[in-house]
N, C-alpha and C positions, 0 to 999 in steps of 0.2 A: 524717096518718102518712107518706104518700109524701114530703112535703116534709123530714121528719126524716131519712128514709133517704137521700134524695138528699143532704142537707146532710152526713150522716156520711161518704158516699162521697167527696164533694167535699173534705172535710177530710182523709181518708186519702190520697186522691191528692196533695194539696199536701204533706203530710207526707213521702210517699215521694219526690216530685220534689225537696223541699227537700234530703232526704238525698243524693240523687244529685248535685244541683248542688254541695253542699258537698264531696262526695267528689272531683268534678272539679276544683273550685277547689284543693283540697288538692294533687291530682296536678300541676296546672299550676305550682303555686308550688314544690313539691319537686323536680319532673322525674323522680320515681321511681314506678313501680308494679310489681306483680308480673307478670312476663311480657313488658312492653312498655316502651319508652322513649318519652316524650312531650316534644316541644319546645314552646317557647312559642307556636308557631303552631297547636298542636293536633294536628300530624301525627304519627303513631307510626312508630318505626323498630324493627325486630326486634333482639332481643338476640343474643348469641352462640349460645344454645341454639335460638333460633327461626330463625336464618338457613337458608336453603335452599341446599344444596351440590350441586354437580355434578362429575362427573369427565370429564376429557378423557383418555381412556386410549388411548395410542398404542403403537407397537411398542417405542420406546426410552425413552419417558417417560410418566408419569401425572401429571396435575396436577388437584388437587382444589380447586375455586374456589367462592366464595360467590356469592350473587345481586348483590353489589356489582359484579361483573365482567361484561363483555360479550365473549362468545367470538367470535373472528374466523373468518369463513368461509374465510380464506387459510390457516389452520392445515392441516397436511398430515403424512403419515407414509408412509415406505416402508422396504424392508430396510436402506436406507443412511442413513436420517436421519429424525428426527421434528422438527416445528416447531409450537409453540403460541404463538398471539398472543392476549393479553387486554387489556382497557383499561377504564378509567373516563374516558370522554371529557369529562364535566362538569368534571373536575378536571385534565385534561390528564395523565393517568398511562397509560402504555403499557408493557406488559411482554412480552418475547419470550423464549421458552425453546427452545433448539436442542439437540438431542442427536444426534450422528451418528457414524458409523464413519469414523475418519480417522487421519492420521499425527501423531506428535509435532511434526513440522514446522509443520502447521497451528496446533497450539496455541502453540509457541514464537514463530511469526511474529506472532500476534496480541498476545502479551505483549510483545513487542518494541515494537510500536506504541504501547504503553501505558507504555513505560520500564521494563519488568520483565523480568529475565533468567530463563529457564526453569532454568537451572543453579542459581540461588540458591534457586529454589523446590523443585526435585527433589533436588538433591544436597546443597546447603549447608543447606537447611531454615532459611533465614534470613528467609523471607517469612511473614507472618501469613496463616493460612488459616481458612476456616469450613467446617463440614460441612453439606452440602446434599444431601438424597435419596440418601445412600449414597455420596457422593463429597466429595473436599476441593477447595475452591475458593480461589483467590487473587482479590483485589479490584483493580480499576482503575477510573479515572474520566477522562472527557475533557469537552469543552465541551458535548457533546450527551447523554450518558447514562452511568450507573454500569453497570459490567460485573462478572460473576463468571465466572472461567474455571476449568474443571476437566478434567483428563485422566486416564484410567485405561489403563495400557499393556496389561494382561492382556486387557481387552475391547476395547481400541483405540477406546474411547468418548471423544470430545471434547464436553464440555457448556459451553455459554455461555448466561448469563441477562443480558439487557440491560433496564435500568429507565430509561424516559423519564419525566421528572416528578420528583416528590419521592420519593427512594428510602427515606426515613425514615417514610413514611406507614405507619401500622399495618396497613392493608389490604394493603400490599406485603408486609410482613414475614409476615403471616399466609399470604399465597399462596406465598411462597418456602418457608415451613415445610411446606406441603402438596405439594411437588414429590418425586416418586420416580423415580429413573433405574433402568432395567432392564438391567443389565450381563450379557452373556453371553460366555463364553469365545470368544476370536478364535483360530481354528484355522489361519488362513493365516500366512505368514511375517510376523513382526512388524518394523515399522521402527524402528531404533535411534534413540536421541536423538543429537543432533548431535555431542555430545562422545564418543559411543561409535562414531560412524560411520567408514567408510573414506574416507580422503582422496581427492579427485578425481584421477583419472588418465584423460586423454582416450584415445581409440582411436587406433591407428597409422594413418596416412594416406600416401598417394602423392602425389608432385608432380602438379600439374594443368597440362595445355597450354592457354594462353590466347593464341590467335592464334599469333604467332611467339615467344611467351614462355612459359618453363617457371616456374611459380609454385609456391612451397612455403611452408607454414606451420609455422615452428619453434617447438615448445612451450618456454616458459621458466618451469620450476617455480620456485615461490616457497618459500623455506625456512621461512617463518613462515605457518601457514594461519590465515586469518581467516574463519571460517564467517559466511554473510550469510543473512538472511531476505528481502531485497528483491532481486528479480531485474530487472536492468537498470539499476542505479544505480551501478555501479561505474565508475570513470574512471582514465585513465592519462595521464601527461605525461613527456616526457623533456626534460631541461634540464641543461646543464653537466656531462654525462657521467652524471647520475644518473637513476634511474627514480623516479617518484613514482606511488603507487597510492591511490586513494581508495575506501574501502569503508565504508558506513554512516556518513558524515560524518566519518570519521577518515582522516588523510593519514599515509602511511608512506613513508620514503625507502629505496631499494634500490641496491645496486651490481650491476654485471654480473660474475658470477663463475661460472666453469665451466658456461657455457651455461644459467645460471639467474639468479635474482635473490636476493641475499644481503640480509637485513634490516640496516639501519644505525641506524635510530631513527625516531622519530615527529616529525612537524612539527605544532606547536601553533597553533591560532588561536582567538580569543575568540568565535568563532560556529560554527555547524554548517555544513560546507562542502558545497556542492551540485556543484561542478565545479572542475577545476584545469587549468592551461595552463602551457606552458613557452614561452620565446621563444629566438630566435637568439643572445642574449647570455647565456644561461645562468640567466635569472630565473624563478622560479616565481610563478604568480598563483593566487589562490583566489577563488572566488565563492560568496557566501552565499545563503540563501534569499531572493530579491527584493533582494540586495545585502548587504554591499558587494562589490566587486571591488577586491582589494588586490594590491600587489606585495610578495612576502616577501623577507626577507634583509637588511633593514636593522634598526637598533635598534627602530624603530617602522614597522610595516608601512605603505607609502604607499597611501593610499586613492585609487583612480582614479575609482570610481563609488560613490556612496553608495546610490542606489536603482537596481535594474534587475531585471526580472523573469528574463529569460534572456539570456545573452551568449555570443558566439563571438569569441574573440580572434584577431587576425592573428598570423602567427608572428614578426612584427617586434616585437610588443608595443606598437606605436605607435597602433594604431586597433583598433576593435571594432564589432561589429554587435549591437544588442540588439533583442529582439522579444518579444511576448506571444502572443496567439492570434488577433489580428485580421489584416488583410492589410497592415498597415504595420510598418516597421522603422525603427530609429534608428541612423544612422551615428555614431560617436564618434571624434573625432580627438584623441588625448592630447597631442600636440605643440602643437596651437593651442588646445586646451581648448574646441573647438567641437563642436557636434553638429548633424544634419540629418535630418529626417523624410522617409521615402520610401514610397510605396505601391506595393506588388506587384500590378500590375493583373491578371496572369493568374489569381490565386487569390482565393478569399474568406476564407480563413483559413490560418494558418501553423502547421505542426507542428514544424519544425526548421529551423535555419540553421546552415550551416558555412562557415567562412572558412579558405581555403588561401592560399598565396603569391600566386597570380595569379587566383584565382577566388572567387565566393561561390555557394553552392548553397542554394536555398530550396525546401524541400519543403512543399507545401500542398495544398489541396483546392478543388475548384470543383464544386458540387452533390455528386455521390457519386464523383467521379474524383480520384485522387491524382496530382498533377503534381510533377515535380522540374525547377525552373528554374535553369539554370546561367548566370552572369553573370560578365563580366571585372571587373577592378578599378574600372572607370569605370561599372559597371552597365549596360553593353551586353549585350543577350541573346545568349548563344552557342548555347544549345539548350535544348530542353524534352523531357523523357523522361516517357512515360505507360504504362499498362499494356500498350497495343497495341504498344509497342516492344520489350517485353521477351521473351525465349524462353518463359517460363512463361505469359505474358499477364497476369502479376500485378504490381502495384507498390502496396504497401500503406503502408508507413511507413518512410522513410529515417531511420535513427537515427544514422548517421555517414557522413562523406563526406571522402575524401582525394585529393590531387593528387600523382601520383608523376611520374617523368621520362618516362613513356610513356602516361599518360592518367589517368582518374579511377577510383577504387575506391569503390563505392557499397554500403552495408550496409543491407539491408532486413530488419530483425530481425522484423517481423511475418511475412514469408514465410520467415524463416531462410535468406536468400540473399545472395551476394556478386555484384555485377554489375560486370565490367570493361568500361570504355568508352574507346575511343581519343579522342585530341583531334580527330580528324576526325568525331567523332560516331558511329562504328560501334561497335555492341555486340558486343564480341569474345566473351564467355563469361558464363555465369550458372551459379554453383556454390553448392551448398547448404553450410550451415555444417558439417554432419555430414561430407560429403565432403572439405571443405577443412581443417577443424580437428579432426575426429574427436569432436565434441560428442556428448553421451549423451541428454539429455532435453529440456530447455527452455531452450536458449541464447538469450542476448540480448546484442547488441553495443550499447553505448552510450557507449563511450569509446575513441578512437583518437587517435594522434598520429604524427608523422614522426620518425624518428631521423636522426642525422648522415649516415648512409650512403644515405638515401633509401628506407629500408624502413618499412613501415606497422606500428606498434606497436598491438596489438589487446587490449583488456580485455574479456573475456566473462564473464557470470555464467551459470552453469549448474547444474542439480540434480545431486547426486552419484548414482552408480549405486544406492546403497541408499536414495535419497530422504530421507536424515536431514537435509539442508540445502542450500543453494546455496553455490558458492564462486566467488571471483573467480580467473580464470585468464588468463594473459598469453601472447600469441603475437607472433612476429616474421614478418611477411608478406613474403616476399622474391621477387624475380625479375620485378617488373613496374614 
């Protein structure tokens, strides 16, 4: 009797197990079950309904994310901005979501870097946008990530989403669909868009006594205003009686008219221009990003150098010095077609090189100290200037250097100072940009040249008083 019972139980168990195995076999073959997805390895993954979601709730943004994502401990939030970082490391996907109280300039600047004009987005409405979390976003992409940019002027909120990895991954789409931005009314004075902003006007200044010399900076207003979003990239050249101004890769020609610069037209090159130079014979030169260096004015621009990282041209136009960031430079002789490498021993790396009629100035660093080494045309060392030699006790970054009839004029744009030095090595005066030029906010001198009368022509980029953008402003520094 017991044997029959045991046999019946065994048969029942076998039948049940057979049914389970059949059901599992069917599930593996179809990949579908109620409630879970099963892959061919037998591992289950949750459906949309089963996914576990969490919320990163911050002051300016809330992000609802599934268990697919890892939340970064570097995410943070404050009254001024919120930052959320999420990732799927195994698939190389990283998403960063920023929301901050900021100006239209910050938004317009980043759009510019992606080749997008904020005016086209806001005024012309000619750029495609997408709605995310209660804001409108324009999209851009570079070699590293895809970005979404949004700005709301009423709340002064600037939002940016960066996607590293595959931006088309459905998990990325799901994440972005679950972002909500918290806009609040901005009660302080709102910064205008650059097209509505007030044109830059420097403050009035008085002449400055430099040793036995009275130095004055004459403001040369430009009749055509070109707003810029890059502080420190504007250049100026004087050649053949004309002024040439470089702003954001574009070169324009100006005449000297009624104490200012009158627009005459644009000068076109088939590359983005990084720097411009003039020579004593009235020629204009343009340098592209890592080259070329060309002489403009003939039917076909004459190429002097095909490749060069950075170059400073001698006023004669017959030679130049090229450099990168090591402590070596290259001397180019365009008359003989030869070049020569030279190591600048006093420094470990080079920040800038300036070439004047009789001197070369190399600004570099050794350990943590900035040094300015001045050489004659044969590379004999004339003097070295360090922080301990200046009135302020600071020398951080020489962005321009010129030789006048009475000495050298050194522009340290990191410290926003002009240093006047006599040919005997005596430091005569150190003057702030604000005192000398009447600058307003964040001035940077990165372009200078000499005119025919021995004055220093200075190109400065500075932020407007209303912070709507930067502008290139030109001065004539006289008296030294």
